[in-house]
C-alpha positions as CSV (number, residue, x, y, z in Angstrom):
1,M,106.7,134.3,98.3
2,F,104.5,131.4,97.1
3,K,102.6,130.9,100.3
4,E,100.2,128.3,98.9
5,Y,103.0,125.9,97.9
6,A,102.1,123.2,100.4
7,D,98.5,123.1,99.2
8,Y,99.4,121.5,95.9
9,D,100.4,118.1,94.7
10,G,103.0,117.6,92.0
11,I,100.5,117.7,89.1
12,G,99.0,120.9,90.6
13,L,102.3,122.6,90.9
14,A,103.3,121.6,87.3
15,E,100.0,123.1,86.0
16,L,100.6,126.4,87.8
17,I,104.0,126.6,86.3
18,R,102.7,125.8,82.8
19,Q,100.1,128.5,83.1
20,G,102.8,131.0,84.1
21,E,101.1,131.7,87.5
22,V,104.4,130.9,89.3
23,S,107.9,130.2,88.1
24,P,110.0,127.1,88.8
25,R,112.4,129.3,90.8
26,E,109.5,130.5,93.0
27,V,108.3,127.0,93.6
28,L,111.8,125.8,94.4
29,A,112.3,128.7,96.8
30,A,109.2,127.7,98.7
31,A,110.4,124.1,98.9
32,L,113.8,125.2,100.2
33,D,112.2,127.5,102.7
34,R,110.1,124.7,104.1
35,A,113.1,122.4,104.2
36,E,115.2,124.9,106.1
37,A,112.3,125.5,108.6
38,L,111.2,121.9,109.2
39,N,114.2,119.7,108.6
40,P,116.0,120.6,111.9
41,E,113.0,119.0,113.7
42,L,112.6,116.1,111.3
43,N,116.2,115.2,110.4
44,A,115.0,113.7,107.2
45,I,117.2,115.5,104.6
46,I,120.9,114.6,105.0
47,H,122.4,116.3,102.0
48,T,121.4,119.3,99.8
49,F,122.7,120.9,96.6
50,R,120.8,124.2,96.6
51,E,122.9,126.1,94.0
52,R,122.7,123.2,91.5
53,A,118.9,123.0,92.0
54,E,118.5,126.7,91.5
55,K,120.4,126.5,88.2
56,M,118.1,123.7,87.1
57,A,115.0,125.7,88.0
58,L,116.4,128.8,86.2
59,H,116.9,126.8,83.0
60,C,113.7,124.7,83.2
61,D,112.4,124.6,79.7
62,G,108.8,123.5,80.6
63,K,109.2,120.1,79.1
64,G,108.1,117.1,81.0
65,F,105.0,116.2,82.9
66,F,106.4,117.5,86.2
67,A,108.4,120.4,84.8
68,G,109.7,122.6,87.6
69,V,108.4,120.5,90.5
70,P,110.8,120.2,93.5
71,F,111.9,116.7,94.4
72,L,114.1,114.8,96.9
73,L,116.0,111.6,96.3
74,K,116.4,108.6,98.6
75,D,120.1,108.2,99.4
76,L,120.3,104.5,98.7
77,M,120.0,103.3,95.0
78,D,119.2,106.6,93.3
79,S,122.6,107.8,92.1
80,F,122.7,111.5,91.1
81,A,125.9,112.3,89.2
82,G,128.2,114.5,91.1
83,E,126.5,114.2,94.5
84,P,127.7,111.8,97.2
85,I,125.7,108.7,98.1
86,R,126.0,107.3,101.6
87,M,123.4,104.5,101.8
88,G,122.8,105.4,105.4
89,S,126.2,104.1,106.4
90,R,129.3,105.4,108.1
91,A,131.3,103.1,105.9
92,V,130.2,104.4,102.5
93,R,130.8,107.7,100.7
94,E,130.9,107.4,97.0
95,L,130.6,110.0,94.3
96,P,128.8,108.6,91.2
97,H,129.8,109.9,87.8
98,T,126.5,109.0,86.1
99,H,122.8,109.0,87.0
100,S,121.1,105.8,87.8
101,E,118.5,104.9,85.1
102,L,115.5,105.7,87.3
103,V,117.0,109.1,88.2
104,R,117.5,109.8,84.6
105,R,113.8,109.0,84.0
106,Y,112.8,111.2,86.9
107,L,114.8,114.1,85.4
108,A,113.1,113.5,82.0
109,T,109.8,114.4,83.6
110,G,111.2,117.9,84.5
111,L,111.6,117.4,88.2
112,V,114.1,119.6,90.1
113,P,115.9,117.6,92.8
114,F,117.6,119.6,95.6
115,G,118.7,117.0,98.1
116,K,118.9,113.5,99.5
117,T,116.7,111.8,102.2
118,S,117.9,109.6,105.0
119,T,117.7,105.8,105.0
120,P,118.8,103.0,107.4
121,E,122.1,101.4,106.6
122,F,121.7,99.7,103.2
123,G,117.9,99.8,103.6
124,L,118.1,96.8,105.9
125,T,115.4,97.7,108.5
126,I,112.0,99.2,108.7
127,T,112.9,102.2,110.8
128,T,115.1,105.1,109.7
129,E,117.4,105.5,112.7
130,P,120.9,105.1,111.1
131,K,124.0,105.7,113.3
132,A,125.5,107.7,110.5
133,F,122.8,110.5,110.6
134,G,120.6,109.9,113.6
135,P,116.9,109.1,113.7
136,V,114.3,110.7,111.5
137,H,111.3,112.0,113.4
138,N,107.7,111.2,112.4
139,P,105.9,114.5,111.5
140,W,102.9,113.3,113.4
141,K,104.8,112.8,116.7
142,K,108.4,113.6,117.5
143,G,110.4,110.7,118.9
144,Y,108.5,108.2,116.8
145,S,109.7,106.2,113.8
146,T,108.9,107.2,110.2
147,G,109.3,103.6,109.1
148,G,111.9,102.4,106.7
149,S,113.8,102.1,104.6
150,S,112.3,105.1,102.8
151,G,111.6,106.9,106.1
152,G,113.3,110.1,105.1
153,S,111.3,110.4,101.9
154,A,108.0,109.6,103.7
155,A,108.7,112.3,106.3
156,V,109.4,115.1,103.8
157,V,106.3,114.3,101.8
158,A,104.1,114.2,104.9
159,A,105.6,117.5,106.1
160,R,104.8,119.0,102.6
161,I,108.4,119.9,101.9
162,V,108.0,118.3,98.5
163,P,104.9,116.7,97.0
164,M,106.8,113.5,96.2
165,A,110.1,111.9,96.8
166,S,111.9,108.9,95.5
167,A,111.7,105.6,97.4
168,S,112.5,101.9,97.0
169,D,110.9,98.8,98.4
170,G,112.6,95.5,99.2
171,G,110.4,94.3,102.1
172,G,107.8,97.0,102.4
173,S,110.1,100.0,102.3
174,I,107.7,102.2,100.3
175,R,104.5,101.0,101.8
176,F,105.7,100.8,105.4
177,P,107.0,104.4,105.8
178,S,104.0,105.7,103.9
179,A,101.7,103.9,106.4
180,C,103.7,105.4,109.3
181,C,103.6,108.9,107.9
182,G,100.1,109.1,106.6
183,V,100.9,109.4,102.9
184,F,100.4,107.3,99.7
185,G,103.0,104.6,98.8
186,F,102.9,102.4,95.7
187,K,105.2,99.4,95.0
188,P,105.0,98.6,91.3
189,S,105.0,95.1,89.8
190,R,108.4,93.5,89.4
191,G,110.4,94.9,86.5
192,L,108.2,97.8,85.7
193,T,110.7,100.4,87.0
194,P,114.5,100.2,86.3
195,V,117.1,99.4,89.0
196,G,120.3,99.7,86.8
197,P,122.9,100.2,85.8
198,D,124.6,99.8,89.3
199,F,122.2,97.0,90.3
200,G,121.0,94.0,88.2
201,E,118.6,92.1,90.4
202,P,118.8,93.5,93.9
203,W,117.6,91.1,96.6
204,E,116.7,88.5,93.9
205,G,114.1,90.9,92.3
206,A,112.5,91.8,95.7
207,V,113.4,95.5,95.3
208,A,111.4,98.0,93.2
209,G,111.9,101.7,92.9
210,H,109.1,104.4,92.7
211,V,108.0,107.4,94.6
212,I,106.1,108.3,97.8
213,T,103.4,110.9,97.3
214,R,100.5,112.7,99.0
215,S,98.1,112.2,96.1
216,V,97.2,109.0,94.2
217,R,97.4,110.8,90.8
218,D,101.0,111.9,91.3
219,S,102.1,108.3,91.9
220,A,100.1,107.1,88.9
221,A,101.5,109.7,86.5
222,M,105.0,109.0,87.7
223,L,104.7,105.3,87.1
224,D,103.4,106.0,83.6
225,A,106.4,108.2,83.0
226,V,109.2,106.0,84.3
227,S,108.0,102.4,83.6
228,G,109.3,100.4,80.7
229,P,112.1,98.2,79.5
230,E,115.7,98.8,80.6
231,T,118.9,97.7,78.8
232,G,120.4,94.7,80.4
233,A,117.6,94.3,82.9
234,A,116.9,90.9,84.5
235,Y,113.2,91.2,83.5
236,R,111.9,92.3,80.1
237,V,108.7,94.1,81.0
238,S,106.9,96.5,78.6
239,R,104.8,99.4,79.7
240,L,101.5,98.6,81.2
241,E,98.6,98.1,78.7
242,A,96.5,100.8,80.5
243,S,97.7,104.2,81.7
244,C,97.7,104.3,85.5
245,L,96.8,108.0,85.5
246,K,93.8,107.5,83.2
247,A,92.7,104.6,85.4
248,C,92.4,107.2,88.2
249,E,89.8,109.1,86.3
250,K,86.8,106.8,86.8
251,D,85.7,104.3,89.4
252,P,86.6,100.7,88.8
253,K,84.0,98.0,88.2
254,P,82.9,96.2,91.4
255,L,85.9,94.2,92.5
256,R,86.2,90.9,94.3
257,I,88.2,91.9,97.4
258,A,89.6,89.5,100.0
259,F,90.6,90.8,103.4
260,S,92.9,89.2,105.9
261,S,94.1,89.9,109.4
262,S,96.7,87.1,109.4
263,P,100.3,88.3,108.9
264,M,102.6,86.1,106.9
265,V,104.9,85.8,109.9
266,P,103.8,84.4,113.3
267,V,102.9,87.5,115.2
268,R,99.7,89.0,116.7
269,L,97.9,92.1,115.4
270,D,97.4,95.3,117.4
271,P,93.7,96.2,118.0
272,E,94.3,99.5,116.2
273,A,95.3,97.6,113.0
274,L,92.2,95.5,113.3
275,A,90.0,98.6,113.8
276,G,91.5,100.2,110.7
277,L,90.9,97.0,108.7
278,E,87.3,96.8,109.8
279,S,86.5,100.4,108.9
280,T,88.2,99.9,105.5
281,V,86.1,96.8,104.8
282,R,82.9,98.8,105.5
283,L,84.1,101.6,103.2
284,L,84.8,99.2,100.4
285,Q,81.3,97.6,100.8
286,D,79.7,101.0,100.7
287,L,81.6,101.7,97.4
288,G,79.9,98.6,95.9
289,H,82.7,96.0,96.1
290,S,82.3,92.4,97.1
291,V,84.4,91.9,100.2
292,E,85.0,88.6,102.0
293,E,87.6,87.3,104.5
294,A,90.2,85.0,102.9
295,S,93.9,84.4,103.4
296,P,96.5,82.8,101.2
297,A,97.8,79.4,102.4
298,V,101.5,80.3,103.1
299,N,103.8,78.5,105.5
300,R,104.5,81.4,107.8
301,R,107.5,79.8,109.6
302,R,109.3,78.9,106.4
303,F,108.4,82.3,104.8
304,W,110.4,84.5,107.2
305,K,113.4,82.1,107.1
306,D,113.5,82.0,103.3
307,Y,113.3,85.7,103.1
308,L,116.0,86.2,105.8
309,T,118.3,83.7,104.0
310,V,118.2,85.7,100.7
311,V,118.6,89.1,102.3
312,C,121.5,87.9,104.5
313,G,123.2,86.5,101.4
314,H,122.9,89.8,99.6
315,T,124.1,91.7,102.8
316,A,127.2,89.5,102.9
317,A,128.0,90.5,99.3
318,I,127.4,94.2,100.1
319,C,129.8,94.0,103.1
320,H,132.3,92.1,101.0
321,D,132.3,95.1,98.6
322,V,132.7,97.5,101.5
323,R,135.8,95.7,102.7
324,K,137.2,95.5,99.1
325,K,136.9,99.2,98.7
326,G,137.6,100.5,102.2
327,G,139.4,97.7,104.0
328,L,138.9,96.4,107.6
329,E,138.5,100.0,108.9
330,A,135.4,100.5,106.7
331,V,133.9,97.2,107.9
332,K,134.4,98.3,111.6
333,K,132.2,101.3,110.8
334,L,129.3,99.1,109.8
335,E,126.4,98.8,112.3
336,P,126.4,95.6,114.4
337,A,123.2,94.3,113.0
338,T,124.5,94.7,109.4
339,R,127.8,92.9,110.3
340,N,125.8,90.1,111.9
341,M,123.5,89.7,108.9
342,A,126.6,89.5,106.7
343,A,128.1,86.8,108.9
344,L,124.8,84.8,108.6
345,G,125.0,85.3,104.8
346,R,128.6,84.0,104.7
347,S,127.7,81.0,106.8
348,L,125.0,79.8,104.4
349,S,125.6,77.5,101.5
350,A,124.6,77.9,97.9
351,M,122.1,75.1,98.5
352,D,120.6,77.1,101.4
353,F,120.1,80.0,98.9
354,V,118.6,77.8,96.2
355,L,116.2,76.2,98.7
356,A,115.1,79.6,99.9
357,K,114.4,80.7,96.4
358,E,112.4,77.5,95.9
359,G,110.4,78.6,98.9
360,W,109.8,82.0,97.2
361,H,108.5,80.2,94.2
362,G,106.0,78.3,96.3
363,V,104.7,81.6,97.6
364,Q,104.6,83.0,94.1
365,L,102.5,80.0,93.0
366,E,100.1,80.3,95.9
367,M,99.6,84.0,95.3
368,G,99.1,83.5,91.6
369,R,96.4,81.0,92.3
370,F,94.9,83.3,95.0
371,F,94.5,86.1,92.4
372,E,92.8,83.8,90.0
373,K,89.8,84.1,92.4
374,W,90.3,87.5,93.8
375,D,91.1,90.9,92.3
376,I,92.5,92.5,95.4
377,L,93.9,91.4,98.8
378,L,93.3,93.9,101.7
379,T,95.4,93.9,104.9
380,P,96.7,96.4,107.3
381,T,100.1,97.7,106.1
382,L,101.4,97.7,109.7
383,I,100.7,95.2,112.5
384,G,100.4,98.1,114.9
385,P,101.1,101.9,115.3
386,P,104.5,103.4,114.5
387,A,107.0,102.5,117.1
388,A,108.9,104.9,119.3
389,H,112.6,105.5,118.5
390,G,114.8,102.9,120.0
391,V,112.2,100.1,120.0
392,I,113.2,98.4,116.7
393,P,117.0,98.8,116.6
394,P,119.0,96.4,118.8
395,S,119.8,97.5,122.3
396,A,123.3,98.2,123.5
397,L,123.6,94.7,125.0
398,E,122.2,93.1,121.8
399,E,124.7,95.1,119.7
400,K,127.5,93.6,121.7
401,L,126.1,90.1,121.2
402,L,125.7,90.8,117.5
403,V,129.3,91.9,117.1
404,A,130.5,88.9,119.0
405,G,128.3,86.6,116.9
406,S,129.6,88.1,113.7
407,F,133.0,86.7,114.4
408,L,131.8,83.2,115.1
409,P,132.7,80.6,112.4
410,G,129.5,78.9,113.1
411,S,127.2,81.9,112.6
412,R,124.9,79.5,110.8
413,F,124.0,78.2,114.2
414,L,122.2,81.5,114.9
415,L,119.7,80.8,112.1
416,Q,119.2,77.1,113.0
417,S,118.8,77.8,116.7
418,G,116.3,80.5,116.4
419,L,118.5,83.3,117.8
420,A,118.5,85.0,114.4
421,R,114.7,85.0,114.5
422,H,115.0,86.6,117.9
423,F,117.3,89.4,116.8
424,A,115.3,89.9,113.5
425,A,111.9,89.8,115.2
426,P,111.5,93.6,115.9
427,T,111.9,94.1,112.1
428,L,110.4,91.0,110.6
429,N,107.3,90.9,112.8
430,R,106.3,94.4,111.6
431,M,106.8,93.3,108.0
432,G,104.2,90.5,108.2
433,F,101.9,92.0,105.6
434,T,104.4,93.7,103.3
435,L,107.0,91.0,102.6
436,C,104.7,89.0,100.3
437,G,104.7,91.7,97.6
438,N,108.5,91.6,97.5
439,V,108.9,87.8,97.4
440,T,106.3,87.5,94.7
441,G,106.9,90.7,92.8
442,L,103.2,91.6,93.0
443,P,102.1,95.3,93.1
444,G,100.9,96.8,96.3
445,M,100.0,100.1,97.9
446,S,99.4,101.7,101.3
447,L,96.6,104.2,101.7
448,P,96.4,106.5,104.8
449,L,93.0,105.3,106.0
450,H,93.3,105.0,109.7
451,W,94.7,107.2,112.6
452,T,95.1,105.8,116.1
453,K,93.6,107.3,119.2
454,E,97.0,109.0,119.8
455,G,96.8,110.6,116.3
456,L,99.4,108.4,114.6
457,P,98.8,107.1,111.0
458,L,98.3,103.4,110.4
459,G,97.9,102.7,106.7
460,M,95.9,99.9,104.9
461,Q,97.6,97.8,102.2
462,F,96.0,96.6,99.0
463,M,97.8,94.0,96.8
464,G,96.8,93.0,93.2
465,G,97.8,90.4,90.6
466,M,101.0,90.7,88.5
467,C,100.9,93.9,86.4
468,G,97.5,94.8,87.8
469,D,98.9,98.2,88.8
470,A,96.2,100.2,86.9
471,T,93.4,98.4,88.8
472,L,95.0,99.2,92.1
473,F,95.3,102.9,91.0
474,A,91.7,103.0,90.0
475,L,90.6,101.7,93.4
476,A,93.0,104.0,95.2
477,A,91.6,107.0,93.4
478,Q,88.0,105.9,94.1
479,I,88.9,105.6,97.8
480,E,90.7,108.9,97.8
481,R,87.5,110.6,96.5
482,A,85.3,108.8,99.0
483,A,87.6,109.3,102.1
484,P,90.1,112.1,101.3
485,W,93.2,112.6,103.4
486,S,94.7,115.6,101.7
487,D,93.4,118.0,104.4
488,R,95.1,116.1,107.2
489,R,98.3,117.9,108.2
490,P,100.8,116.6,110.8
491,P,101.7,118.8,113.8
492,V,105.1,119.6,112.3
493,C,103.3,121.6,109.6
494,G,101.8,123.9,112.1
C-alpha cells in the first residue's frame, strides 16, 4: 500500500511514477481507498467508474505531464464519454458519446479519472446542496458548506482524495469553494481554456473551466497544458506568452497591489474577512510589494441586476432544453429556485438582455482602466466564513413562493419589485468579490491564507489584468513559499 499518497501533489506523484518508485495502479488504488473511506462522510463523489480507471492505470504509457495521477471530474460541463452526466439535477441524466474538449486535454496530460464530483443544479448557486444528491460536507467541519458550484471538487482535494479535480467558474465557482475548503483555486482569463463542443459561450463568456488544487504549481502546470485555441470557439486566444509553471519558479518583481474591503454588491463584510485581508496586506508588504487601498468605481446596485438578468436568461434556455428532452415531468423535477430563475429569464426582453450586457461592458471598461494603474487587486474571496447547511438554499416556505412565482405571467415584476433580489441575496451577497472576474473575464485566484477562530478556511482573492495569469501565478507561488498551507489538514483526514 502507498501510505504516503496524500503527502504529494500531482507533480510529485507524476515524478514518483516516472522514476518507477510507484506504479499508476498503486497510486490509483491509494486514491480509491481514500475515496471509499472518506466519501461517506463528505458525500462529494456522486459517481465512480473504478474498473474503467483501473484499465487506464494498467495501460498508462507514461506520456503526459501528469501521467498516472488520479483525477475527479466535476459533473457539470466536463463530459466523459460513456459516463452519465447529471449536472446536479433530478431532471437530467445524459450519456455523452464524446469527451468535452477540456476533458480531452486533461486526458492528454495522462490523468486517470475515476469518478464525478457533486455540483448544485446547473451550477446556479454557491453552495453544493443539490436535492438530487444531498449536501456535500466541508472537510473542515461537518454540516457546513463547501461552497459552489465546484463544491464537490474542492472537498475531495481538501480531503486529499485526489491532488486536483476539475472545476468551472461562472460567478466564483472555482474560487468560492476553494476559499471554503482551504485549497488553491484559479480562474483563467476568458477564452484560455475550452468550453466546447457542447457549449459555445456559456453565460455570455462568464464561465471558465480549470482545476482546483492543493499546490500552486499543479494549477500552473495544468493551465500550461490545457490552454490554447479551440475550433469554433467564441474567443480566439492563443497560449499565454509566458509559461505559468516557469513563472512559479522565481519571485515576481515588486508589484503595485490595490486592496479593497468593498464588495461589488451592497453587503457588509464579516470581521473575519477583514482580519484575513489585513493580515494578507501585511504579508504582501513584508514581501516587498507596494500595497494601497483602492476600489474600482462600479455601480453596485446595477451590477447585481445586470448579472442576474444574464444568468436568468441562460437558465430559461437550459430549462427549455430540459422540457424539450423530458417533457413537463422533467420540468417538475427541477428545484424551485431553478424554475423561478427560468421564469424570470422568460419574462425579460431581448432589450433587457442587451442593456445588461452594456452594463457588463461598463464594468469591463472600468476594470481595464483600473489595471492600467495597478498590477493586482486584493480582496477577500468570501464576505464571511463558510455557511452552515440550509442557510443559503431557500427555506420550505420560500420554495413554495418560488414555485408559485414561476407560474406568474408577470414574473418580471419580481425583478422590478426587488423580490428577486431578496430571494437571490443569500447567494449574490456572498459573491460580492468574485462576480467581477466573470463579468469582465479577468483572471483571479483564491489562496488559503486565513482560518477563522472556529478553524474554518476563508480564502483571499487576487485579480489581475487580462491574460496576466502568469503574474498571478508568480505571486501565488511566492506567497505559498512565505506562508505555506500544505501541512494544514482538515479533521476529516484524521
